[in-house]
N, C-alpha and C positions, 0 to 999 in steps of 0.2 A: 250663729251663722259665721262662716269663715270670713276672714278679713278680705276686703276688696283688693284686687290685684294692684300693685304699685306700678305706675307708669315706668317704661323703659327697663322692666325686669324680664327675666326669662326663667323657666323651670330648668332644673338640672337635666331632665330627660331631653328637652328640646335643645339645650346647649350641647349635650352629648352628640346628638345627630348633626347639629350645625357645624361643630368643629370637625367631626369625621368627614363630612362633605367637603369642607374647606381643605382638608388634608389630602383630598383626592380619592377618598373611599367611595366606591359606587356599589359595592356588594357587601351585604352582611349575611353570614351563614349562622344559623342558630337552632337551638331547641329550647323553647321557653318554659319557665316555671313561674310560680307566683311572684318571686322577687324580680323577675324580668318584665312583669306586666307594665311598669311605667314606660319602658322602652317600646314595648309592643303598642301601647297606647299612642306614643308619639309617632311611631311609624305610620299610623293610619293617616297622618297629616304630612307624611314625607314619602310619597310614592316613588320619588327619584332614587331613594335608597333601596335598591332591589334586595328583598329579603328571600333567602333560600332556606327552606325548612328541611332539616334532617331529623331522623327519628331516634337518634342516640348521639351522645356528645362526642364520642370518638369519631363518628362519621362526620359530624359538623366540622371538626378540625381538619380531617383528611380531605374533605371536599374543598375547604378554603385553601388548604395547602396546594392542591392541584391548580386551583384558580390563580393563586398568586404566583406560582412557579411558571405557569404558562403565560400570564399577562404581564408579569413584572410589576404589578401594582400592589400597593398596600391593601390589606384586606382586614375586615373586622369579623370576629367570631364572638358569639354570645352564648354562654352555657349557664347551667342552673346550680347555684350554691355549691356546697362541698361535695355531695355525691356526683353531681354533674361534672365538676372540675376533676374529680378523681377518675371518672370514666374517660375524660379527655386527655389525661396525662400522657399515656403512651403515644397518642397522635401528636401531642405538642412536642414530645421528645423527638419524634421524627422530623418535625418542622424545625426544631433547633439544629438537628444534624444537617438539614438541607439549607439552613440559613434563610428560611422563608420570612419575609417581612409581614408580620401579623400582629394585630392588637387583639388579644383574648380578654374578654370581660366576663365577669360573673356577677349576677345580682347577689347581694348580701343582706342579711337581716338588718333592720334599722339599728343605728348606733344606740347602744344602751340595751336594746332588746337581746343582743347576743349574750349579755351577762347572765340572763336567765336560762341559757342553753336550750333554746327552743328547738323544735324539730328541724332537722337538716343543717343545723349550725355547726360550723367549725371555723377557726381562723383560716382564711384562704391564702394569704400571701405566703406563709411557710410551705403550703402544699405546692404552689406553683414555682417557687424560687429555683429549685434545681434544674428546671428545664426551660427557663426563659432568660433573656438578657437582663431584664429589669422587672420587678414586681412591686406593686404598692397598693394601698387602699386610700380612697378619697375620704377625708375626714371633714372637709369644709366645702360647701358648694362653690365658694369663690375660687377654690384651687382646682376645680374640675377642668377648666380649659387649659391651665398650665400643665397639668398632669397629662392630658391628652396630647398636647403639643410635644411634650417631652417624649412621650411614648412613641409617637410617630417618628420623631427624629431618631430615637434610639433604634427602632425597628428597621429603619431605612438606611442607617449608616453602616457601612461595611466594617467588619463582617456583619451582615444583616441577620435578623432573626426575630423570633416572637417575643412579645412583652405581655405582661398581665396586669390588669387593673380590677380591683374589687370595688363594686359599686353598691354601697348601702342604699336601701330603699328611701330613706329620708333625704339623702342627697339628690336622688333623682326626682323626688316629688316636691322638694322645696323650691322656692322662687326667690330670686335676688337680682340685684343689679350687678352684672359680672363683666369684667374685661375679658373679651373672647380671645385675645392674643393674636398671633400670626404664625405663618408657616416658617420653619427653619429647615434647610436642607444642607447637609455637609457634603461638599464636593470631594469625593475620593478618587475621581478619575485622574490620577496623577501618574507621572512617569518618573523614573529614577534620574539622578544627576547624570550629567555628561560623563563624568569620570566612572561612575558605576556602570553605565551602559557600555563604555569602551572596555572596561575590565571583563564584563560578561562576553562581549563580542570576541575579544581576543582569546578568552578561554574556550569558547565554542570552536573557533578556528584552529586552535591548537590541538583539539581532541582528534584522535585517530578515528574513532567510531562513536559518534554521539547518537543518542536516541532521545526522542521527545516523548514525555509522558503527558498525555492530554487529560485535563480535568475540567470540572464543572464551571470554573470561572471563565473558561472560554465561552461557555453558553451565557452566563449571567452578564458578562461584559460585552456581549455581541461581537465576539472576535473570531467567528468561524472563518471568515475570509483571511484574516491576518495570520491565524494559526496555519492555514493551508499554505500561505505565501512563505511563512517561516520554513516549513518543511521543504518547499521547493528551493528556497534560497540555499539552505544547508545541504540539501540532498539527504536529509536524515529520515530514517523510518520513524513512524509514529505508533505508539501503543496507547490504548485507553487505560485510565487508572483502574485499579483492581475492583472497585465497587462501581459498576457501570450504571449509575442511576440517572444518566441523562445522555443527550446527544452532544458529545464533546469534540467531535471531529468528523468531517465528511467521510463516510465509509468508502465511497467510490474514488477517493483521491488516490493517486498512484503510490503515495508514501505510506498509506495506512495499512497496518498489519493486523489490526483487531485489538481486542481487549485482553489485558492480563487477567488471570483468575486469582483465587485466593489460596492456591496451593503453594506453600513456601518453596518447596523443592523445585517445582516447575518454574516459578518466577525467578528464582536464583539462576536456574539453568538458562533461561531466556536472556536475562540481563548480563550474564557473564560474557556475552559477545560484545558488550559495549563498555567503553571506558569513561563515558560521561552521560548522565541522565539529566536532561533539562526538564524539570517539572513545571509545566505551564498551567497555573491555577489548579493544581492537582493535589489530592491526598497522596501522601507518600507511602505507598504499599500497605494500605490498611488491610488487615487480615481478619479472619473469623475465628478459627480455633488455633490453639497453641501448637507449635512445632519446635523441636530442638534446632531446626534449620532456620537461619536468618535469611530472609528473602533477598537482601541486598549483598552482592558479592563485595569483598573488600577492594577489588580492583575497579569497581564502578563508582565514580565520584558523582556528587549531586550538586546541581544548581537549581535555584527556585525563583519563580516569579509569581506573585499573588498578593492578595490583601489580607490573608489570614496568617498573621505572624505566629500564632500559636502552633501552626502546623510546621513551621520552619525549624528544622533541627530537633523536632519533638522526639523522634525515634532514631533518626539517622542524621549525622552531621552534614551540613551543606557548606560547600566551599564558598558559594556565593548565594545570598538570599536577599532578593529585592522585594521590599514591601511596596507594591505598586500595582496599579490597574493593568490587567493583562493586555487589553486592547491598545491603550496608550503606549505601553512599553514596547509592544511588538511594532507599532507604527514607527517608533523611533529606532528600534534595534535593527530592523530588516535593512533599511538603507545604509546603516553603518556597517553591517556585515558585508554588503555588496561593495561598499567603498574600500574596506580594509582587505576583503578577499579578492577583489578584482576578477580578472578573466580566469585565473586558475580555479577560484571557487566555483564559478559558473560551470566550467568544464567538469570539475569533480562532481558537482551536484547533478548534472545531466547524466553522467555515467552511473552514479549511485542510484538515481531514480529508475534507470533502465534495469539495473540489477534487482532492485526491490520489486519491480513489476511482476517478476516471475514467481513471487511468493506473497504478494499483497492480498488484501481482503477480497478484491474482486476475483483474483485467480483462485484463492481458497474456496470462495463461494461456488464458482463453477465446478471445481473438482468435487466438492461435497455433494452438490446437487446431482451430478452425474451418477453418483452412487446410491441415490435414494430412489427406490422404485415405488410406483403407485401401489399401495397396499391392496391386497385381495382378501384379507381376513380381518376379523375384529378381535379386540379393539384396535384403535389406530396407533401407529407409532408416533410419538410426540414430535419427533424431528420432521416427519412428513407434514404434519399439521402446521408446524412453524414455517416450513418452506412454502407450502401451498398458500398459506395466509399471506406471506410476504409477496408472492407472485401476483396475487389477485387484488391487492389493495391499490388504491389510487396513489400516484407519486407523492402527493402532498398529505398523505394520511399521517395521523399521529397515533403512536402505540403507547399505551400505559401498561406496564408489565409488572406482575407479581405472581409468577408461576413457579419459581424456584426450580425444581428438577424438570418439570415438563417444558419449561421455556428456556432451558440451558442453551439450546442451539439457536434461539431466536436472533441474537446479535450476529450470528454467522450468515443469516439470510436477509434480515430486514435492514435496509440501507438508511443511515442517518444522512439526510440531505440538508437539514437546517437545524438550528439550535432547539427548535420545538418539535422535532420529529419523534422524540422518545422521552418518556419519563419512567423512572424506576424507583424502587424503594431504597432510600439511603440508609435507613437505620437497622434493617433486619426485623423490625417488629411488624408482624404480618397483620393484614386487615386494611392497610392503607390504600391499595391499588383500586379496588372496586369503587371506593368513594372518591378518590382523587380524580378518576376519569370523569366524574360528573363535573367537578370544578374545571378541569381542563377543557371540556366541551363548551362550558359557559364562556370561558375566556377565548376560545377559538371557534366561534359559531360557523365560520365558512369552511372549516376543515373537518374531515371525518375522523373521529376518535374511536379507536378500538382498544378495549381493555382486555388483556390476555391474563387471566387470573386462575390460579390453582383452586381446586375445590376447598382445601383447608383454609386458604386465605379468604376466599369468598364468604365463607360462613361467619367469619369474624364480623363482617360489616354488610351482611346481605341486605339490610334494610335500605342501603343506598340505592338499590334498584327502584324503590318507590319514589325517591327524590328525582331520579332520572325521568321516570314516567310523569311525575307531577310537573316537571319543567319542560316536558315534551322535547327532550334532547335526543338527537339521532345517534346516540352511543351504541356501538355493537359490543356486547359483553360476550367474550369467548371464554367459557369456563372449561378448563381441562380437568376432567374427572378421572383420577387414578385410584379413587376410593381409599385415600389415606394420606398420612403425613410421610410421603415417600422419602423426603430428605432425611428424616429421622431414622427410618428403616435402613437407609443406606449407611448412615453414620454409625448406627448401632452395630451393623455387621462389620464395617471397616475398623472402628475403634475397639470393639469388644468381641468380635468374632461371634456375635449372637444373631442368628437368623430367625428367631422366634419372637417378634415384637409384641409388646403388650401396650394397649392404649394408643395405637397408631392407625387403626383401621376404621373405615366408615361403612362397613358392609353388613352390619347386623343391628338394625336394618339398613339396607342400602339407601342412600340419599338420591332423590330425583330433583336436581336443582332446576331443571326446566319447569317442573310443576310448581316449585316454589316461586319462580319468576312470574308464572302465569297469575299467581295469587296477588302479585304486585302490579298487575296490569300490563305485562310485557308479552308480546308475541314471542314464543319460545319453542325450541325443539331440541330433542336429544338425537345425536347422530353417532354412529359407530362404523360407518363405511366411507370410503373415499367419495363415492358418488353422492352420498347423503351430505357429506361435509361441503362439497362444492356447491350443491344446490342450495343448502341452507345459507351459505355465505353470500351467494348471488342474491337471494331474497333479502337478506339483511342489508346488503349494500344498496339495493333498490329502494328501501324504505327510508324516508327522510323526515317523517313527521313524528318520530318518537323512537325510543330505544327498542332493541331486539336482543334476545339472549340465545346463544348457541351453546349447548352442553356437549362437548366432544369427549367421548369415552376413549381414553388413551391407555396404552400399556403401562403396567407397573415396571419399576426399575429405573 
């Protein structure tokens, strides 16, 4: 018979859940296997730890990523040994790029058993290390709380990001008297020195034509209002960073011009109008494909504010680089600018904003919308679908986007009204969006989440639809179906002059994603007319007791 339990002891599995709860984790996303059964056993006695089941590990991580990005909370993900961790790596890479605070764990074979190389075994830490801030394996039950405490601290300390812990089965099943430790939080909401702030303020005031590049730290530091006030104070136009993977500035603000794209020649042409670019929590002109053209003109100098010092001067030198929290810095910088600039600055800013209003986002939107006619043929123009969707959504709707070519015009029509209005894919690895929308809706239960996903992206993680149905989430999945990898077709023609793509079409046989969704329990319909789209979207918006899918057939190109 097993030894009787020792008083004041705890099993590794119960300690694991207790520490996570103490660290503020309220959701665990997972896909279990045999090595995770100790955790699943413990969860039956911990209903407060909401467990969300996904049907594949890449979907687990992407759902958790959406949840953490929308809630700002630390999240736990549990995957299954080496193959499961391998499945998850692409999604963890995306979470690393977005700085998502996440503890990823995987059950591991019992210590010593791995020496025999059993089924599913491989060392897990080396697999995870390239895509996380820190990775380790627990080798003593007494160390489990310390490792979890360190993992939470590392994940939540800016620059935030995922961490990984390998959990051998014997650690989870063993029982011992353990010091559970306590929470540590590193306060990174710091501002620069007075001297540094004055240097930046005077440099901004000396610039003839400054421009603000708005980035994701405006969202993560909750600095939407401060960023808008900075633009008003300077009278400076605002551009969103080249990878628009979040709502980084209020679209309807008079100073907002829209997002830069990743065409080096276009970006260089736009920035050549300005002599100083102030990067506020932004990536500095991240691009996709190589070009012989540098996107930053030699005449445009750079100043930076943010917590990710690796980005500062990485590709382009920065005259001033302040490693500081965006919100706290702007709160101190704005009154200093007003003090140093005085009435002259106020007058200049007023005149500049009036000039910008003739070409700002709102003006551009109205001009573009006036040119888009209601389609009378099929399939639908993707731009009309994006415009119509934006017009019909409630003001507080949240859009999760991963449509690539079909959603290219979405940022021109959908207004970012707060920092959680919009979530996009940061890494370029597709399959994130349809799963992330599930997590975003869990984090934002009072708001309507609409996932606008391309057909190619959707099929990477289509099983996320089941999780949405299982959780009874009112997500609207809008799948834009152009029957192929259109972005690859476009680039094949652009880069190589080849208009006969191979391996890029989904038309033999054609896919019916609405039918697939029905198999996962979602009310679904396929539409290819303007009237059909409007009616389907109205029905989807009226439904609040579960998810709905609309498959919109859109034109190729």
